[in-house]
PAZAPA-4460 file (N, C-alpha, C; in steps of 0.05 Angstrom, whole numbers, plus 32768, in hexadecimal, padded with zeros to 4 digits):
% residues 177
    n_x    n_y    n_z   ca_x   ca_y   ca_z    c_x    c_y    c_z   seq   type   mol
   810D   8105   811F   8112   810F   810C   811D   812F   8112     1      M     A
   8136   8129   80F2   813E   8137   80F7   8124   8156   80ED     2      R     A
   813E   8170   80E2   8125   8187   80E9   8121   817E   80C3     3      D     A
   810A   818A   80B4   8110   8188   809E   8116   81A6   808F     4      P     A
   811F   81BF   80A5   811D   81D3   809E   8145   81DF   8093     5      R     A
   814D   81C0   80A1   816D   81CC   8099   816E   81AD   808B     6      S     A
   815D   81B4   8067   815A   819B   805A   8164   81A4   8042     7      H     A
   8167   81A5   8036   817A   81AD   8015   8156   81B8   800A     8      P     A
   814F   81AA   8003   813B   81A7   7FF5   812D   81D0   8005     9      A     A
   8136   81C9   8022   811E   81ED   801F   812A   81FC   8026    10      F     A
   8141   81FD   801A   815B   8211   8024   8153   8237   801B    11      A     A
   8149   8234   8004   813D   8249   7FE9   812B   8261   8002    12      W     A
   8125   824A   801C   8108   8255   8020   8118   8279   803A    13      T     A
   813A   8272   8035   814B   8281   8041   8142   829E   8041    14      R     A
   8146   82A2   801C   8157   82A4   801A   813B   82BF   8014    15      L     A
   811E   82AD   8011   8101   82CD   8021   8107   82DF   8026    16      L     A
   80FD   82FE   8020   80F7   8306   8035   80E0   8303   8048    17      P     A
   80E8   830C   805F   80DD   8304   807A   80B9   8306   806E    18      D     A
   80AF   831C   806F   8099   8323   805F   8088   8316   8055    19      R     A
   80A0   8304   8036   8097   82F0   8021   808E   82DD   802D    20      W     A
   80A1   82CE   803E   809C   82B1   8051   807B   82AC   8067    21      V     A
   8086   82C9   807B   8060   82D4   807F   8046   82D4   807A    22      V     A
   804A   82D9   8057   8044   82E3   804E   802D   82E5   8044    23      E     A
   8037   82BB   8032   8048   82A1   802F   8029   829A   8036    24      A     A
   8039   828B   8054   8030   8280   8061   8017   828A   8072    25      A     A
   8005   829F   8071   8001   82A6   807E   7FED   82AC   806C    26      R     A
   7FF3   82AA   804C   7FD3   82B0   8034   7FD5   82C2   8037    27      C     A
   7FE4   82DB   803E   7FD0   82F7   803F   7FBB   82FA   8059    28      G     A
   7FAB   8302   804D   7F92   830D   8054   7F77   82EA   806D    29      P     A
   7F8A   82D6   805D   7F83   82C4   8066   7F7F   82BA   8090    30      L     A
   7F9B   82B2   808E   7F9F   82C4   809E   7F9D   82CB   80B4    31      G     A
   7F97   82E2   80AA   7F98   8300   80CC   7F82   82F4   80CB    32      R     A
   7F69   82E9   80C4   7F51   82E6   80C7   7F4E   82E1   80EC    33      V     A
   7F48   82E7   80F3   7F4B   82E8   811B   7F37   82CA   811E    34      R     A
   7F14   82CE   811E   7F07   82B6   8120   7F0F   82A7   8112    35      K     A
   7F22   828D   810D   7F23   8271   80F9   7F30   8281   80EB    36      G     A
   7F51   8286   80EF   7F58   8281   80CE   7F56   8265   80C3    37      P     A
   7F5F   824D   80C9   7F58   8237   80C2   7F4A   8236   80A9    38      G     A
   7F2D   823A   80BF   7F14   823C   80A1   7F1A   824C   808A    39      T     A
   7F37   8261   8095   7F30   826C   807A   7F3E   826C   8069    40      A     A
   7F55   825C   8073   7F69   8254   805D   7F55   8240   8046    41      G     A
   7F54   8232   8068   7F34   820F   805A   7F2A   8227   8043    42      S     A
   7F0E   8243   803D   7F08   823D   8030   7F22   8252   8014    43      V     A
   7F36   8253   8018   7F49   825A   8002   7F4F   8247   7FEE    44      G     A
   7F51   822B   800E   7F5A   8211   7FF2   7F38   8202   7FE3    45      G     A
   7F1D   8206   7FF0   7F0F   8200   7FD8   7F12   821D   7FBA    46      L     A
   7F1D   822F   7FCB   7F16   824B   7FB0   7F32   823C   7F9A    47      A     A
   7F40   822D   7F94   7F62   821E   7F8D   7F4A   8211   7F7A    48      L     A
   7F41   81F8   7F90   7F2F   81DE   7F88   7F26   81EB   7F72    49      Y     A
   7F10   81FB   7F77   7F00   8207   7F5F   7EFF   820F   7F4E    50      A     A
   7F0F   8222   7F50   7F21   8231   7F3C   7F30   8219   7F26    51      V     A
   7F4A   8205   7F34   7F5E   8202   7F29   7F61   81E6   7F2A    52      V     A
   7F63   81D5   7F3B   7F67   81B8   7F49   7F44   81B0   7F34    53      F     A
   7F33   81AE   7F3B   7F18   81A7   7F28   7F1F   819C   7F12    54      F     A
   7F2A   81B2   7F04   7F25   81AB   7EE6   7F41   81A1   7EE2    55      H     A
   7F57   8191   7EF3   7F6A   8185   7EE3   7F67   816F   7EE3    56      L     A
   7F6C   815A   7ED6   7F67   813D   7ED9   7F7B   813A   7EF5    57      S     A
   7F71   811B   7EF7   7F90   810D   7F0C   7FA3   8113   7F0D    58      L     A
   7FAF   810B   7EFC   7FD1   8113   7EF2   7FCB   8127   7F05    59      P     A
   7FCB   8142   7EF7   7FCE   815D   7EFF   7FC8   815D   7F0D    60      M     A
   7FB8   815B   7F24   7FB4   8164   7F48   7FC0   815C   7F50    61      Q     A
   7FCD   8139   7F4F   7FE0   8136   7F60   7FF4   813A   7F5A    62      L     A
   8003   8143   7F39   801A   8159   7F48   8012   816A   7F4F    63      F     A
   8001   8183   7F43   7FFE   819F   7F50   8002   8196   7F6E    64      L     A
   7FF3   8183   7F7B   7FE7   818F   7F96   800E   8181   7F9F    65      G     A
   8018   816B   7F91   803A   8159   7FA1   8046   8183   7F9F    66      A     A
   8040   8196   7F8E   8055   81AE   7F86   8047   81BC   7FA0    67      V     A
   803A   81BC   7FAB   802B   81D8   7FC0   8032   81CA   7FD9    68      L     A
   8032   81B8   7FD5   8030   81A6   7FFA   8056   81AA   8003    69      V     A
   805A   81A3   7FE3   807D   81AC   7FE5   8081   81C5   7FF1    70      Y     A
   8079   81D6   7FDD   8074   81EF   7FE2   8062   81F9   7FFD    71      L     A
   8052   81E9   8010   8046   81FF   801A   8057   81F5   803F    72      A     A
   8072   81D7   803A   8082   81D7   804E   8091   81E3   8046    73      V     A
   80A0   81EB   8036   80B7   8202   803E   80B4   8223   803F    74      A     A
   809B   8221   8038   8096   823C   8045   8085   8242   8062    75      V     A
   8072   8229   8065   8061   8221   8088   8080   821D   8095    76      C     A
   8096   8208   808E   80A6   820E   80A8   80BE   822B   80A3    77      G     A
   80B9   823E   8097   80CF   8249   808B   80C5   8266   80A4    78      E     A
   80A4   8261   80A4   80A4   826E   80A6   809F   826D   80C6    79      A     A
   8095   825E   80CF   8096   825A   80F2   80AE   8257   80F5    80      E     A
   80D4   825E   80EF   80E2   8262   80F4   80DC   8284   80F4    81      I     A
   80D6   8295   80E7   80D8   82A5   80E0   80BB   82BD   8100    82      R     A
   80AB   82AE   80FA   8099   82BF   8111   809D   82AE   812D    83      L     A
   80B7   8290   8126   80BA   828F   8145   80A7   8285   8155    84      A     A
   8097   8275   8149   8075   826F   814E   8074   824A   8147    85      K     A
   806C   823E   8157   8064   8217   8151   804D   8222   8141    86      R     A
   8049   820E   8120   8032   8209   8111   8022   8229   811F    87      D     A
   801D   8242   811A   8008   8251   812A   7FEB   8253   811F    88      P     A
   7FE8   8261   8125   7FCB   825A   810E   7FC0   8271   80F3    89      G     A
   7FD9   8282   80F8   7FDA   829E   80DB   7FDF   828A   80BE    90      E     A
   7FF4   827E   80CF   7FF8   8261   80BB   7FE7   825A   80AA    91      I     A
   7FDD   8254   808A   7FC6   823F   808C   7FC6   8238   8072    92      V     A
   7FF0   8249   8067   7FF5   8240   804B   7FE8   821C   8050    93      L     A
   7FED   8211   8066   7FEC   81FA   8069   7FD0   81DF   8065    94      D     A
   7FB6   81FA   8060   7F99   81F2   805F   7F92   81F7   803A    95      E     A
   7FA2   820C   803A   7F91   8210   801D   7FA8   81F4   8008    96      L     A
   7FBE   81F8   8014   7FBE   81E1   7FFA   7FC1   81C6   8006    97      V     A
   7FAB   81C0   8018   7FA4   81A8   8026   7F82   819C   8022    98      A     A
   7F7C   81B5   8013   7F5C   81B2   8012   7F57   81A5   7FFE    99      V     A
   7F63   81A6   7FE2   7F61   81A3   7FC9   7F5E   817E   7FC3   100      P     A
   7F6F   816C   7FCF   7F78   815E   7FE0   7F5F   8152   7FDF   101      L     A
   7F56   815C   7FF6   7F31   8155   7FF8   7F28   8148   7FE9   102      C     A
   7F20   8146   7FC6   7F18   8144   7FB2   7F20   8139   7F99   103      F     A
   7F33   8135   7FA3   7F44   8126   7F92   7F42   8102   7F7B   104      L     A
   7F37   8114   7F71   7F2D   80FC   7F64   7F11   80FA   7F55   105      A     A
   7F09   8112   7F69   7EEC   8111   7F68   7ED9   811A   7F57   106      L     A
   7ED4   8127   7F44   7ECB   812F   7F2A   7EB7   8127   7F1B   107      R     A
   7EC1   810A   7F1D   7EAD   80FF   7F0D   7E8A   80F4   7F15   108      P     A
   7E97   80E9   7F23   7E81   80EB   7F47   7E6A   80FF   7F56   109      W     A
   7E77   8114   7F4C   7E7E   8135   7F5E   7E5E   8149   7F4C   110      M     A
   7E71   8139   7F25   7E68   8144   7F0F   7E4B   8131   7F07   111      E     A
   7E42   8116   7F0F   7E33   8104   7F07   7E20   8103   7F22   112      A     A
   7E2A   8111   7F36   7E10   8110   7F43   7E00   8134   7F3D   113      G     A
   7E03   8142   7F38   7DFC   8157   7F30   7E02   8178   7F43   114      G     A
   7E06   816C   7F59   7E08   8181   7F6E   7E2D   8185   7F7C   115      N     A
   7E42   818D   7F63   7E54   8198   7F63   7E65   819E   7F89   116      V     A
   7E50   81BA   7F7E   7E54   81CA   7FA3   7E45   81B9   7FBD   117      W     A
   7E34   81A8   7FBF   7E31   8195   7FCA   7E3C   818A   7FDB   118      A     A
   7E52   8177   7FCD   7E6D   8165   7FCA   7E7B   8179   7FD8   119      W     A
   7E8A   818E   7FCE   7E94   81A4   7FDB   7E8C   81A3   7FFB   120      I     A
   7E76   81B2   7FFC   7E7C   81B8   800E   7E76   819F   8023   121      L     A
   7E77   818D   8020   7E79   816D   8036   7E8F   8175   8033   122      A     A
   7EA7   8172   8024   7EC0   8178   802C   7EC8   8185   8041   123      G     A
   7EBB   8196   803A   7ECD   81B0   8047   7EBB   81A9   805C   124      F     A
   7EBC   81A6   8066   7EA0   819C   8088   7EAC   8188   8097   125      V     A
   7EC3   8174   8084   7ECC   8153   8086   7EDB   815C   808E   126      L     A
   7EFA   8175   808A   7F11   8172   807D   7F18   818D   809B   127      F     A
   7F06   81A6   80A5   7EFD   81A9   80B2   7F01   8190   80CF   128      R     A
   7EEC   8194   80C8   7EE5   8173   80EE   7F04   8167   80F0   129      I     A
   7F0B   815C   80CB   7F28   8141   80D8   7F43   8158   80D3   130      F     A
   7F41   816F   80DA   7F4A   8186   80E1   7F59   8195   80F4   131      D     A
   7F3B   8191   8100   7F3C   819E   811E   7F42   8182   813A   132      I     A
   7F2A   817D   8137   7F37   815E   8144   7F49   8157   813A   133      A     A
   7F50   8146   8126   7F71   8142   811E   7F67   811D   8134   134      K     A
   7F5A   8110   812E   7F5E   80F9   8138   7F69   80E6   8121   135      P     A
   7F73   80CA   811F   7F77   80BC   8110   7F95   80AF   810C   136      L     A
   7F99   80CA   811F   7FBB   80C4   8124   7FC4   80DE   8113   137      G     A
   7FB7   80F7   8114   7FB0   810D   80FA   7FCA   811C   810A   138      I     A
   7FBB   8128   8121   7FC8   8132   813C   7FF6   8133   8145   139      G     A
   7FF6   8105   814A   7FFF   810E   8146   801E   810B   8133   140      R     A
   8010   8115   8112   8027   8127   8102   8020   8143   8104   141      L     A
   800E   8147   810C   801B   8178   8115   8033   8178   8129   142      Q     A
   8036   815E   812F   8051   815A   8146   8072   8153   813E   143      R     A
   8062   8150   8117   8082   814F   810C   809C   816B   8105   144      M     A
   80B0   8164   8105   80B7   8181   8101   80B8   8195   80EF   145      P     A
   80B6   81B5   80FD   80B5   81C7   80E3   80A0   81C9   80C3   146      G     A
   80A6   81CA   80AF   8089   81D1   809C   807F   81B3   8094   147      G     A
   8082   8195   80A2   8081   8189   8095   805D   817E   80A7   148      V     A
   8068   8178   80CE   805F   8180   80DD   804B   819B   80D0   149      G     A
   8041   81AE   80CF   8036   81B8   80C4   8024   81B9   80AD   150      V     A
   8030   81B1   8099   8019   81AC   808C   800A   817B   808E   151      V     A
   801F   8171   808E   8016   8158   8092   8004   8153   8092   152      A     A
   7FF7   8162   80AE   7FD8   8156   80B8   7FC6   8165   80B2   153      D     A
   7FC6   8171   80A0   7FB7   8183   8091   7FBF   8171   8074   154      D     A
   7FC4   8163   806A   7FC8   8152   804A   7FB5   8135   8061   155      V     A
   7FBA   812F   806F   7FB6   8116   8082   7F8A   811D   807D   156      A     A
   7F8B   812F   8089   7F75   813D   808A   7F5B   8132   8074   157      A     A
   7F6B   8148   8067   7F62   8145   8048   7F5F   8131   8035   158      A     A
   7F75   811A   8038   7F7A   80FE   802E   7F63   80E3   8046   159      L     A
   7F5B   80F4   805B   7F4B   80DF   8068   7F2C   80ED   805A   160      A     A
   7F2B   80FF   8055   7F0D   8113   804A   7F0E   8103   8031   161      T     A
   7F25   810B   8022   7F22   80EF   7FFF   7F10   80DC   8008   162      A     A
   7F1D   80D2   801C   7F15   80AD   8021   7EF6   80B0   801F   163      L     A
   7EF7   80BC   8036   7ED0   80C1   8049   7EC1   80D0   801E   164      L     A
   7ECD   80EB   801B   7EB6   80E0   8007   7EBC   80D8   7FEB   165      L     A
   7EC7   80C8   7FE3   7ECF   80B9   7FD5   7EBB   809A   7FDF   166      H     A
   7EC1   808F   7FF2   7EAA   8078   7FFD   7E87   8086   7FF6   167      I     A
   7E88   80AC   8007   7E66   80A7   7FFB   7E66   80A3   7FDD   168      A     A
   7E71   80B6   7FCF   7E79   80B3   7FB3   7E76   8097   7F9D   169      A     A
   7E72   8084   7FB3   7E70   8068   7FA1   7E57   8062   7FB1   170      R     A
   7E46   805E   7FC0   7E30   805A   7FC8   7E1C   8076   7FC6   171      F     A
   7E27   808A   7FBE   7E05   80A1   7FBE   7E0C   80B0   7F9E   172      L     A
   7E19   80A7   7F96   7E1A   80A7   7F6D   7E1D   809B   7F6A   173      V     A
   7E06   8090   7F4E   7E25   8079   7F36   7E2A   808F   7F1D   174      A     A
   7E47   8086   7F1B   7E4C   808C   7F00   7E3C   808D   7EE6   175      L     A
   7E35   809E   7ECB   7E32   8091   7EB4   7E3E   807F   7EAD   176      P     A
   7E2E   8072   7E98   7E41   8057   7E90   7E44   8068   7E72   177      T     A
***
């Protein structure tokens, strides 16, 4: 696969100052957490979900998710260049934008079950398991070049989490008619 960093869709990141690119990829202080920056980035993703995504319709969640994934691919790819490192742990923007995808179209079941935070906690734990263990071919996605490789494994982990949460919701929660 051709290196996505050379694609014109990501050229705008080369115009940004080093500090902006690196700090955006680190999500400020979240990427500087010494033990578990990926977990810190995932907590940031939970906050993004709770404050923004939870209140959106599914089409808006998908649109915003796609925009954030594009931005993360662009910024994380450029941050790899600026830091001269391949997918360093300090880059956590990938976790932050992926975590809200764990809960796509789950709000009706979350609210019907009456315990939204239990669903959010379950999604967080499942996402971290998928993100760390990288089963089901998720680890291969990380080997893709540039920001695509940085972000793709996290998006796959989020979608696997969403699938499991949807299966659980169908068995555990009856939607009101």
